[in-house]
NUDRENLO-891331 format. One record per atom (N, C-alpha, C): residue number from 1; residue in one letter; atom name; x, y, z. Coordinates in nm, 4 decimals, decimal comma. Example, Ala and Ser with C-alpha at 12.3 -4.5 7.8 and 13.67 -1.06 7.14 Angstrom:
 num residu atome       px       py       pz
   1      a     N   1,3190  -0,5690   0,7800
   1      a    CA   1,2300  -0,4500   0,7800
   1      a     C   1,3200  -0,3300   0,7800
   2      s     N   1,2850  -0,2250   0,7080
   2      s    CA   1,3670  -0,1060   0,7140
   2      s     C   1,2900   0,0030   0,7870
***
This chain:
 num residu atome       px       py       pz
   1      x     N  13,2649   7,6284   7,5470
   1      x    CA  13,1726   7,6972   7,6842
   1      x     C  13,2168   7,5999   7,7793
   2      x     N  13,1696   7,6514   7,8973
   2      x    CA  13,2202   7,6060   8,0216
   2      x     C  13,0806   7,5315   8,0779
   3      x     N  12,9410   7,5394   8,0217
   3      x    CA  12,8336   7,4683   8,0561
   3      x     C  12,8206   7,3572   7,9690
   4      x     N  12,7706   7,2596   8,0544
   4      x    CA  12,7437   7,1165   8,0450
   4      x     C  12,5889   7,1221   7,9905
   5      x     N  12,5882   7,1045   7,8657
   5      x    CA  12,4399   7,0702   7,8131
   5      x     C  12,3907   6,9414   7,7513
   6      x     N  12,3164   6,8811   7,8695
   6      x    CA  12,3014   6,7290   7,8590
   6      x     C  12,1999   6,7160   7,7112
   7      x     N  12,2360   6,6200   7,6503
   7      x    CA  12,1312   6,5916   7,5251
   7      x     C  11,9960   6,5479   7,5586
   8      x     N  11,9693   6,4874   7,6674
   8      x    CA  11,8321   6,4708   7,7026
   8      x     C  11,8212   6,5422   7,8557
   9      x     N  11,7152   6,6185   7,8736
   9      x    CA  11,7048   6,7095   7,9871
   9      x     C  11,6702   6,6109   8,1034
  10      x     N  11,7141   6,6365   8,2075
  10      x    CA  11,6680   6,5435   8,3374
  10      x     C  11,5499   6,5975   8,3469
  11      x     N  11,4653   6,5030   8,4189
  11      x    CA  11,3455   6,4995   8,4498
  11      x     C  11,3159   6,5975   8,5791
  12      x     N  11,2011   6,6957   8,6116
  12      x    CA  11,2020   6,7274   8,7141
  12      x     C  11,1857   6,6320   8,8365
  13      x     N  11,2322   6,6846   8,9638
  13      x    CA  11,2078   6,5664   9,0515
  13      x     C  11,0544   6,5213   9,1089
  14      x     N  11,0420   6,4502   9,1575
  14      x    CA  10,9255   6,3699   9,1589
  14      x     C  10,8120   6,4699   9,2755
  15      x     N  10,7051   6,4752   9,2258
  15      x    CA  10,6359   6,5611   9,2968
  15      x     C  10,6094   6,5424   9,4362
  16      x     N  10,6453   6,4137   9,4929
  16      x    CA  10,6267   6,3935   9,6274
  16      x     C  10,7681   6,3587   9,6880
  17      x     N  10,8513   6,4208   9,6281
  17      x    CA  10,9994   6,4319   9,6817
  17      x     C  11,0359   6,5477   9,7292
  18      x     N  11,1533   6,5729   9,7581
  18      x    CA  11,2106   6,7313   9,8070
  18      x     C  11,2055   6,7839   9,6683
  19      x     N  11,1582   6,9230   9,6903
  19      x    CA  11,1376   7,0197   9,5732
  19      x     C  11,2379   7,1121   9,6124
  20      x     N  11,3580   7,1345   9,5364
  20      x    CA  11,4519   7,2260   9,5740
  20      x     C  11,4477   7,3321   9,5002
  21      x     N  11,4652   7,4604   9,5504
  21      x    CA  11,4800   7,5875   9,4834
  21      x     C  11,6233   7,6331   9,5030
  22      x     N  11,6838   7,6512   9,3946
  22      x    CA  11,7850   7,6784   9,3897
  22      x     C  11,8453   7,8072   9,3264
  23      x     N  11,9321   7,8872   9,3963
  23      x    CA  11,9860   8,0216   9,3636
  23      x     C  12,1538   7,9920   9,3622
  24      x     N  12,1945   8,0284   9,2535
  24      x    CA  12,3516   8,0113   9,2446
  24      x     C  12,4113   8,1139   9,2156
  25      x     N  12,5223   8,1718   9,2891
  25      x    CA  12,6211   8,3037   9,2308
  25      x     C  12,6589   8,3433   9,3747
  26      x     N  12,7262   8,4474   9,3665
  26      x    CA  12,7529   8,5196   9,4855
  26      x     C  12,6585   8,6043   9,5542
  27      x     N  12,6667   8,5629   9,7082
  27      x    CA  12,5945   8,6131   9,8092
  27      x     C  12,6404   8,7911   9,8071
  28      x     N  12,5687   8,8707   9,7453
  28      x    CA  12,5913   8,9915   9,7364
  28      x     C  12,4444   9,0625   9,7684
  29      x     N  12,4546   9,2042   9,7988
  29      x    CA  12,3306   9,2886   9,8310
  29      x     C  12,2544   9,2970   9,6851
  30      x     N  12,3275   9,3160   9,5667
  30      x    CA  12,2512   9,3208   9,4573
  30      x     C  12,2193   9,2105   9,3881
  31      x     N  12,2557   9,0996   9,4361
  31      x    CA  12,2049   8,9614   9,3684
  31      x     C  12,0413   8,9217   9,4314
  32      x     N  12,0135   9,0181   9,5174
  32      x    CA  11,8639   8,9847   9,5630
  32      x     C  11,8489   8,8419   9,6705
  33      x     N  11,9236   8,7990   9,7119
  33      x    CA  11,9025   8,6720   9,7734
  33      x     C  11,8225   8,6936   9,8806
  34      x     N  11,8056   8,8367   9,9640
  34      x    CA  11,7338   8,8663  10,0546
  34      x     C  11,6035   8,8559  10,0353
  35      x     N  11,5865   8,8957   9,9292
  35      x    CA  11,4226   8,8932   9,8835
  35      x     C  11,3919   8,7853   9,8667
  36      x     N  11,4575   8,6812   9,7883
  36      x    CA  11,4522   8,5298   9,7698
  36      x     C  11,4098   8,4521   9,9172
  37      x     N  11,4878   8,4941  10,0159
  37      x    CA  11,4645   8,4322  10,1520
  37      x     C  11,3398   8,4645  10,1860
  38      x     N  11,2796   8,5778  10,1805
  38      x    CA  11,1707   8,6136  10,2548
  38      x     C  11,0393   8,5849  10,1575
  39      x     N  11,0614   8,5696  10,0305
  39      x    CA  10,9710   8,5182   9,9408
  39      x     C  10,9364   8,3711   9,9902
  40      x     N  11,0363   8,3003  10,0009
  40      x    CA  11,0307   8,1673  10,0479
  40      x     C  10,9830   8,1260  10,1739
  41      x     N  11,0157   8,2136  10,2564
  41      x    CA  10,9385   8,2044  10,4098
  41      x     C  10,7858   8,2609  10,3793
  42      x     N  10,7403   8,3127  10,2771
  42      x    CA  10,6036   8,3128  10,2709
  42      x     C  10,5574   8,1904  10,2321
  43      x     N  10,6062   8,1027  10,1461
  43      x    CA  10,5354   8,0173  10,0884
  43      x     C  10,5733   7,8784  10,1332
  44      x     N  10,6703   7,8896  10,2324
  44      x    CA  10,7314   7,7426  10,2767
  44      x     C  10,6029   7,6656  10,3423
  45      x     N  10,5152   7,7277  10,4412
  45      x    CA  10,4210   7,6510  10,4820
  45      x     C  10,3121   7,5558  10,3855
  46      x     N  10,3119   7,6293  10,2635
  46      x    CA  10,2231   7,5556  10,1587
  46      x     C  10,2910   7,4546  10,0837
  47      x     N  10,4333   7,4792  10,0820
  47      x    CA  10,5299   7,3549  10,0354
  47      x     C  10,6257   7,3112  10,1336
  48      x     N  10,5612   7,2153  10,1964
  48      x    CA  10,6510   7,1498  10,3256
  48      x     C  10,7508   7,0667  10,2575
  49      x     N  10,7593   7,0133  10,1236
  49      x    CA  10,8682   6,9500  10,0741
  49      x     C  10,9514   7,0603  10,0235
  50      x     N  10,9339   7,1895  10,0071
  50      x    CA  11,0507   7,2522   9,9492
  50      x     C  11,1532   7,3037  10,0230
  51      x     N  11,2585   7,3143   9,9805
  51      x    CA  11,3888   7,3576  10,0425
  51      x     C  11,4766   7,4708   9,9626
  52      x     N  11,5135   7,5684  10,0067
  52      x    CA  11,5936   7,6851   9,9396
  52      x     C  11,7285   7,6540   9,9550
  53      x     N  11,7980   7,6421   9,8443
  53      x    CA  11,9477   7,5797   9,8406
  53      x     C  12,0066   7,7239   9,7673
  54      x     N  12,1048   7,8011   9,8551
  54      x    CA  12,1662   7,9192   9,8039
  54      x     C  12,3004   7,8850   9,7883
  55      x     N  12,3675   7,8842   9,6501
  55      x    CA  12,4729   7,8180   9,6180
  55      x     C  12,5937   7,9599   9,5997
  56      x     N  12,6912   7,9607   9,6686
  56      x    CA  12,7911   8,0399   9,6179
  56      x     C  12,8555   8,1360   9,7528
  57      x     N  12,9850   8,2055   9,7397
  57      x    CA  13,0454   8,2732   9,8534
  57      x     C  12,9772   8,3893   9,8862
  58      x     N  12,9955   8,3783  10,0297
  58      x    CA  12,9213   8,4809  10,1077
  58      x     C  13,0063   8,6149  10,0934
  59      x     N  12,9476   8,7177  10,0168
  59      x    CA  13,0305   8,8462  10,0125
  59      x     C  12,9166   8,9635  10,0332
  60      x     N  12,8325   8,9244  10,1476
  60      x    CA  12,7231   9,0045  10,1736
  60      x     C  12,7679   9,1744  10,2093
  61      x     N  12,8330   9,1523  10,3130
  61      x    CA  12,8740   9,2908  10,3589
  61      x     C  13,0130   9,2393  10,4786
  62      x     N  13,0783   9,3704  10,4890
  62      x    CA  13,1911   9,3511  10,5862
  62      x     C  13,1660   9,3234  10,7537
  63      x     N  13,0185   9,3525  10,7652
  63      x    CA  12,9857   9,3632  10,9008
  63      x     C  12,9146   9,2555  10,9466
  64      x     N  12,8287   9,1875  10,8500
  64      x    CA  12,7692   9,0768  10,8661
  64      x     C  12,7399   8,9718  10,7774
  65      x     N  12,7343   8,8511  10,7882
  65      x    CA  12,7338   8,7237  10,6863
  65      x     C  12,5890   8,7137  10,6434
  66      x     N  12,5590   8,6363  10,5361
  66      x    CA  12,4417   8,6275  10,4756
  66      x     C  12,3656   8,5425  10,6071
  67      x     N  12,4188   8,4471  10,6457
  67      x    CA  12,3452   8,3591  10,7209
  67      x     C  12,2960   8,4671  10,8552
  68      x     N  12,3523   8,5539  10,8930
  68      x    CA  12,3209   8,6225  10,9900
  68      x     C  12,1964   8,7309  10,9676
  69      x     N  12,1870   8,7312  10,8340
  69      x    CA  12,0667   8,8174  10,7354
  69      x     C  11,9567   8,7227  10,7422
  70      x     N  11,9756   8,6067  10,7158
  70      x    CA  11,8853   8,4746  10,7022
  70      x     C  11,8025   8,4454  10,8463
  71      x     N  11,9150   8,4679  10,9504
  71      x    CA  11,8124   8,4757  11,0901
  71      x     C  11,7274   8,5872  11,1370
  72      x     N  11,7911   8,6928  11,0558
  72      x    CA  11,6863   8,8160  11,1041
  72      x     C  11,5503   8,8154  11,0122
  73      x     N  11,5755   8,7588  10,9072
  73      x    CA  11,4602   8,7798  10,8125
  73      x     C  11,3555   8,6457  10,8178
  74      x     N  11,4211   8,5544  10,9039
  74      x    CA  11,3219   8,4239  10,9026
  74      x     C  11,3228   8,4013  11,0610
  75      x     N  11,2612   8,4555  11,1201
  75      x    CA  11,2197   8,4071  11,2669
  75      x     C  11,1634   8,2690  11,2915
  76      x     N  11,1085   8,1954  11,2117
  76      x    CA  11,0637   8,0750  11,2242
  76      x     C  11,1911   7,9646  11,2012
  77      x     N  11,2155   7,8931  11,3193
  77      x    CA  11,3453   7,8137  11,3080
  77      x     C  11,3065   7,7092  11,2120
  78      x     N  11,1866   7,6313  11,1993
  78      x    CA  11,1647   7,5248  11,1308
  78      x     C  11,1630   7,5604  10,9563
  79      x     N  11,1225   7,6839  10,9317
  79      x    CA  11,1635   7,7598  10,8007
  79      x     C  11,3121   7,7756  10,7719
  80      x     N  11,3727   7,8159  10,8687
  80      x    CA  11,5055   7,8594  10,8580
  80      x     C  11,5899   7,7422  10,8356
  81      x     N  11,5529   7,6191  10,9000
  81      x    CA  11,6079   7,4742  10,8859
  81      x     C  11,6043   7,4418  10,7256
  82      x     N  11,5187   7,4740  10,6400
  82      x    CA  11,4819   7,4514  10,5071
  82      x     C  11,5560   7,5469  10,4015
  83      x     N  11,6352   7,6464  10,4611
  83      x    CA  11,7208   7,7224  10,3961
  83      x     C  11,8771   7,6882  10,3964
  84      x     N  11,9144   7,6411  10,2880
  84      x    CA  12,0656   7,5881  10,3131
  84      x     C  12,1557   7,6846  10,2329
  85      x     N  12,2821   7,7221  10,2823
  85      x    CA  12,3390   7,7979  10,2510
  85      x     C  12,4610   7,7171  10,2317
  86      x     N  12,5085   7,6668  10,0989
  86      x    CA  12,6127   7,5498  10,0712
  86      x     C  12,7539   7,6291  10,0788
  87      x     N  12,7584   7,7592  10,0733
  87      x    CA  12,9316   7,8233  10,0261
  87      x     C  12,9046   7,7788   9,8865
  88      x     N  13,0657   7,8092   9,8699
  88      x    CA  13,1099   7,7978   9,7309
  88      x     C  13,1175   7,6418   9,6836
  89      x     N  13,0873   7,6147   9,5588
  89      x    CA  13,0896   7,4715   9,5188
  89      x     C  13,1447   7,4678   9,3961
  90      x     N  13,2334   7,3554   9,3438
  90      x    CA  13,2921   7,3350   9,2277
  90      x     C  13,1931   7,3543   9,1386
  91      x     N  13,2046   7,4061   9,0248
  91      x    CA  13,1398   7,3972   8,9021
  91      x     C  13,0368   7,2817   8,8539
  92      x     N  13,1213   7,1758   8,8537
  92      x    CA  13,0587   7,0378   8,8247
  92      x     C  12,9480   6,9790   8,9345
  93      x     N  12,9596   7,0536   9,0636
  93      x    CA  12,8655   7,0150   9,1601
  93      x     C  12,7756   7,1284   9,1741
  94      x     N  12,7819   7,2291   9,1003
  94      x    CA  12,6603   7,3445   9,0976
  94      x     C  12,5822   7,3186   8,9705
  95      x     N  12,6274   7,2486   8,8804
  95      x    CA  12,5431   7,2358   8,7839
  95      x     C  12,4590   7,0777   8,8014
  96      x     N  12,5049   7,0214   8,8713
  96      x    CA  12,4387   6,8900   8,9422
  96      x     C  12,3245   6,9257   9,0189
  97      x     N  12,3567   7,0137   9,1090
  97      x    CA  12,2502   7,0638   9,2115
  97      x     C  12,1488   7,1392   9,1329
  98      x     N  12,1702   7,2168   9,0270
  98      x    CA  12,0899   7,2726   8,9362
  98      x     C  12,0030   7,1714   8,8478
  99      x     N  12,0419   7,0801   8,7982
  99      x    CA  11,9961   6,9743   8,7265
  99      x     C  11,8961   6,8862   8,8311
 100      x     N  11,9063   6,8971   8,9519
 100      x    CA  11,8307   6,8160   9,0496
 100      x     C  11,7060   6,8903   9,0889
 101      x     N  11,7209   7,0385   9,0918
 101      x    CA  11,6533   7,1298   9,1568
 101      x     C  11,4811   7,1241   9,0859
 102      x     N  11,3976   7,1752   9,1671
 102      x    CA  11,2720   7,1980   9,1066
 102      x     C  11,2568   7,2960   9,0343
 103      x     N  11,3012   7,4109   9,0591
 103      x    CA  11,2998   7,5654   9,0417
 103      x     C  11,4490   7,6266   9,0687
 104      x     N  11,4965   7,7027   8,9563
 104      x    CA  11,5996   7,7973   8,9559
 104      x     C  11,5512   7,9294   8,9820
 105      x     N  11,6177   8,0121   9,0392
 105      x    CA  11,5637   8,1287   9,0857
 105      x     C  11,6889   8,2336   9,0465
 106      x     N  11,7035   8,3363   8,9681
 106      x    CA  11,7905   8,4468   8,9159
 106      x     C  11,7352   8,5835   8,9869
 107      x     N  11,7450   8,6297   9,1186
 107      x    CA  11,6734   8,7317   9,1769
 107      x     C  11,7358   8,8731   9,1799
 108      x     N  11,8274   8,8881   9,1106
 108      x    CA  11,9130   9,0075   9,0963
 108      x     C  11,8232   9,1322   9,1327
 109      x     N  11,8716   9,2169   9,1978
 109      x    CA  11,8252   9,3457   9,2117
 109      x     C  11,8784   9,4653   9,1605
 110      x     N  11,9958   9,4465   9,1210
 110      x    CA  12,0994   9,5338   9,0481
 110      x     C  12,1090   9,5119   8,9256
 111      x     N  12,1785   9,5748   8,8472
 111      x    CA  12,1937   9,5842   8,6987
 111      x     C  12,2795   9,4411   8,6834
 112      x     N  12,2316   9,3674   8,5575
 112      x    CA  12,2944   9,2209   8,5362
 112      x     C  12,2973   9,2583   8,3991
 113      x     N  12,4162   9,2732   8,3271
 113      x    CA  12,4567   9,2796   8,1905
 113      x     C  12,4153   9,1528   8,0993
 114      x     N  12,4274   9,0534   8,1548
 114      x    CA  12,4056   8,9319   8,0957
 114      x     C  12,4142   8,8272   8,2204
 115      x     N  12,3347   8,7206   8,2370
 115      x    CA  12,3393   8,6648   8,3403
 115      x     C  12,3446   8,4998   8,3266
 116      x     N  12,4784   8,4648   8,3422
 116      x    CA  12,5202   8,3055   8,3243
 116      x     C  12,4312   8,2150   8,4228
 117      x     N  12,3806   8,2702   8,5473
 117      x    CA  12,2999   8,1904   8,6161
 117      x     C  12,1792   8,1495   8,5458
 118      x     N  12,1279   8,2330   8,4743
 118      x    CA  12,0219   8,2157   8,3949
 118      x     C  12,0466   8,0750   8,2806
 119      x     N  12,1532   8,1186   8,2344
 119      x    CA  12,2078   8,0386   8,0944
 119      x     C  12,2303   7,8650   8,1944
 120      x     N  12,2764   7,8732   8,2912
 120      x    CA  12,3009   7,7330   8,3492
 120      x     C  12,1851   7,6859   8,3861
 121      x     N  12,0659   7,7394   8,4316
 121      x    CA  11,9578   7,7010   8,4687
 121      x     C  11,8776   7,6357   8,3406
 122      x     N  11,8917   7,7286   8,2206
 122      x    CA  11,8365   7,6809   8,0841
 122      x     C  11,9032   7,5780   8,0388
 123      x     N  12,0306   7,5651   8,0428
 123      x    CA  12,0992   7,4384   7,9865
 123      x     C  12,0593   7,3209   8,0927
 124      x     N  12,0533   7,3351   8,2046
 124      x    CA  11,9745   7,2329   8,2896
 124      x     C  11,8379   7,1888   8,2778
 125      x     N  11,7642   7,2665   8,1933
 125      x    CA  11,6074   7,2496   8,1851
 125      x     C  11,5472   7,2687   8,2987
 126      x     N  11,5699   7,3833   8,3582
 126      x    CA  11,4737   7,4024   8,5000
 126      x     C  11,3910   7,4971   8,4694
 127      x     N  11,2838   7,4886   8,5569
 127      x    CA  11,1822   7,6261   8,5144
 127      x     C  11,2625   7,7307   8,6170
 128      x     N  11,2512   7,8344   8,5631
 128      x    CA  11,3169   7,9919   8,6313
 128      x     C  11,2379   8,0797   8,6439
 129      x     N  11,2675   8,1309   8,7463
 129      x    CA  11,2067   8,2698   8,7882
 129      x     C  11,3253   8,3852   8,7676
 130      x     N  11,3022   8,4754   8,7113
 130      x    CA  11,3895   8,5795   8,6962
 130      x     C  11,3734   8,7214   8,7304
 131      x     N  11,4418   8,7965   8,7785
 131      x    CA  11,4388   8,9591   8,8164
 131      x     C  11,4164   9,0190   8,6705
 132      x     N  11,3302   9,1380   8,6503
 132      x    CA  11,3190   9,2070   8,5508
 132      x     C  11,4372   9,3126   8,5423
 133      x     N  11,5547   9,2780   8,5170
 133      x    CA  11,6533   9,3432   8,5096
 133      x     C  11,7694   9,3142   8,3978
 134      x     N  11,8486   9,4034   8,3366
 134      x    CA  11,9518   9,3664   8,2492
 134      x     C  11,8862   9,2688   8,1425
 135      x     N  11,9850   9,1837   8,1209
 135      x    CA  11,9351   9,0503   7,9935
 135      x     C  11,8479   8,9551   8,0564
 136      x     N  11,8028   8,9521   8,1458
 136      x    CA  11,7418   8,8412   8,2203
 136      x     C  11,6017   8,8150   8,1375
 137      x     N  11,5174   8,9341   8,1171
 137      x    CA  11,3805   8,9089   8,0618
 137      x     C  11,4107   8,8711   7,9112
 138      x     N  11,5279   8,9217   7,8460
 138      x    CA  11,5284   8,8765   7,6992
 138      x     C  11,5688   8,7399   7,6798
 139      x     N  11,6421   8,7076   7,7891
 139      x    CA  11,7209   8,5361   7,7920
 139      x     C  11,5895   8,4595   7,8273
 140      x     N  11,5025   8,5051   7,8956
 140      x    CA  11,3716   8,4223   7,9394
 140      x     C  11,2798   8,4530   7,8251
 141      x     N  11,2958   8,5125   7,7114
 141      x    CA  11,2205   8,5692   7,6118
 141      x     C  11,0729   8,6319   7,6794
 142      x     N  11,1273   8,6979   7,7512
 142      x    CA  10,9819   8,8071   7,8173
 142      x     C  10,8974   8,7122   7,9078
 143      x     N  10,9263   8,6099   7,9282
 143      x    CA  10,8066   8,5252   8,0004
 143      x     C  10,7902   8,3928   7,9497
 144      x     N  10,8173   8,3588   7,8095
 144      x    CA  10,7730   8,2606   7,7507
 144      x     C  10,8820   8,1584   7,7750
 145      x     N  10,9709   8,1809   7,8338
 145      x    CA  11,0624   8,0641   7,8876
 145      x     C  11,0897   8,0500   8,0595
 146      x     N  11,0453   8,1381   8,0924
 146      x    CA  11,0461   8,1351   8,2525
 146      x     C  10,9602   8,2479   8,2871
 147      x     N  10,9406   8,2596   8,4417
 147      x    CA  10,8441   8,3655   8,4954
 147      x     C  10,9287   8,4713   8,5511
 148      x     N  10,8817   8,6072   8,5593
 148      x    CA  10,9695   8,7082   8,5503
 148      x     C  10,8837   8,7796   8,6824
 149      x     N  10,9603   8,8304   8,7737
 149      x    CA  10,9151   8,9130   8,8977
 149      x     C  11,0047   9,0370   8,8816
 150      x     N  10,9427   9,1705   8,9234
 150      x    CA  11,0326   9,2872   8,9683
 150      x     C  11,1114   9,2439   9,0660
 151      x     N  11,2371   9,3258   9,0474
 151      x    CA  11,3513   9,2933   9,1387
 151      x     C  11,3246   9,3701   9,2660
 152      x     N  11,3863   9,2704   9,3789
 152      x    CA  11,3258   9,3505   9,5337
 152      x     C  11,1834   9,3173   9,5396
 153      x     N  11,0946   9,2852   9,4780
 153      x    CA  10,9403   9,2465   9,4945
 153      x     C  10,9084   9,0915   9,5597
 154      x     N  10,9139   9,0879   9,6881
 154      x    CA  10,9072   9,0093   9,7604
 154      x     C  10,7636   8,9159   9,7508
 155      x     N  10,6603   8,9801   9,7369
 155      x    CA  10,5217   8,9263   9,6908
 155      x     C  10,5412   8,8617   9,5821
 156      x     N  10,6022   8,9192   9,4572
 156      x    CA  10,5906   8,8622   9,3393
 156      x     C  10,6366   8,7479   9,3143
 157      x     N  10,8041   8,7492   9,3723
 157      x    CA  10,8658   8,6193   9,3956
 157      x     C  10,7964   8,5000   9,4785
 158      x     N  10,7382   8,5603   9,5685
 158      x    CA  10,6617   8,4337   9,6434
 158      x     C  10,5550   8,3926   9,5601
 159      x     N  10,4933   8,4813   9,4865
 159      x    CA  10,3679   8,4284   9,3869
 159      x     C  10,4335   8,3462   9,2773
 160      x     N  10,5566   8,3686   9,2294
 160      x    CA  10,5941   8,3021   9,1209
 160      x     C  10,6530   8,1318   9,1553
 161      x     N  10,7079   8,1469   9,2841
 161      x    CA  10,7633   8,0201   9,3462
 161      x     C  10,6172   7,9461   9,3623
 162      x     N  10,5347   8,0035   9,4171
 162      x    CA  10,4106   7,9314   9,4650
 162      x     C  10,3777   7,8828   9,3311
 163      x     N  10,3597   7,9388   9,2186
 163      x    CA  10,2981   7,9014   9,0932
 163      x     C  10,3767   7,7620   9,0632
 164      x     N  10,4890   7,7704   9,0405
 164      x    CA  10,5740   7,6801   8,9834
 164      x     C  10,5784   7,5477   9,0851
 165      x     N  10,5999   7,5907   9,2225
 165      x    CA  10,5599   7,4475   9,3171
 165      x     C  10,4540   7,3926   9,2766
 166      x     N  10,3404   7,4690   9,2647
 166      x    CA  10,1964   7,4125   9,2618
 166      x     C  10,1616   7,3519   9,1426
 167      x     N  10,1945   7,4027   9,0293
 167      x    CA  10,1782   7,3536   8,8862
 167      x     C  10,2493   7,2964   8,8119
 168      x     N  10,2780   7,1533   8,8106
 168      x    CA  10,3494   7,0625   8,7501
 168      x     C  10,3612   7,0960   8,5952
 169      x     N  10,2580   7,1054   8,5445
 169      x    CA  10,2203   7,1440   8,4127
 169      x     C  10,3209   7,2443   8,3696
 170      x     N  10,2963   7,3661   8,4333
 170      x    CA  10,3546   7,4914   8,3979
 170      x     C  10,5133   7,4911   8,4178
 171      x     N  10,5396   7,4087   8,5060
 171      x    CA  10,6995   7,4021   8,5382
 171      x     C  10,7654   7,2933   8,4572
 172      x     N  10,7029   7,2094   8,4171
 172      x    CA  10,7376   7,1164   8,2821
 172      x     C  10,7513   7,1964   8,1504
 173      x     N  10,6604   7,2668   8,1185
 173      x    CA  10,6438   7,3283   8,0062
 173      x     C  10,7653   7,4642   7,9811
 174      x     N  10,8123   7,5394   8,1103
 174      x    CA  10,8907   7,6091   8,1126
 174      x     C  11,0410   7,5571   8,1256
 175      x     N  11,0576   7,4321   8,1775
 175      x    CA  11,1724   7,3580   8,1847
 175      x     C  11,1997   7,3311   8,0336
 176      x     N  11,1401   7,2773   7,9664
 176      x    CA  11,1514   7,2381   7,8237
 176      x     C  11,1686   7,3775   7,7254
 177      x     N  11,0958   7,4571   7,7399
 177      x    CA  11,1308   7,5761   7,6785
 177      x     C  11,2404   7,6497   7,6883
***
């Protein structure tokens, strides 16, 4: 297995520290990162310590980069400054970023036969929000091991982000599940 599963899960970041929301994988239209950016923009004012970190190679389209899409989707410069596009990172660094996150999101809007991103977040004991596509609901045991949102549904992703960033007990319970 290429995944490092620590014997003891890392604790969630302190509630008074930076709350990183992580999404790792290729930046592609069917991966739903545009939905996540819009959802984050909706809840950002209520969660000033939250940052969105999107990790992976930009394969959005031949005509525009995902950074250009973010500029179009989030007109507020302060909120946009809290959306970090890291580009591709080595696997060990991706795993460390996930272990330090407050929330992991797998927001695919297209078919996912099996989601390694979901497994990576589970291995790191992070609370997860996953799309209701492919194997993601099954991996999350239909909501018992993570929250689920309809693919492309900005309001549902925003609601689930708000829940996990507001409810430490729920986040901890899902992280350990």
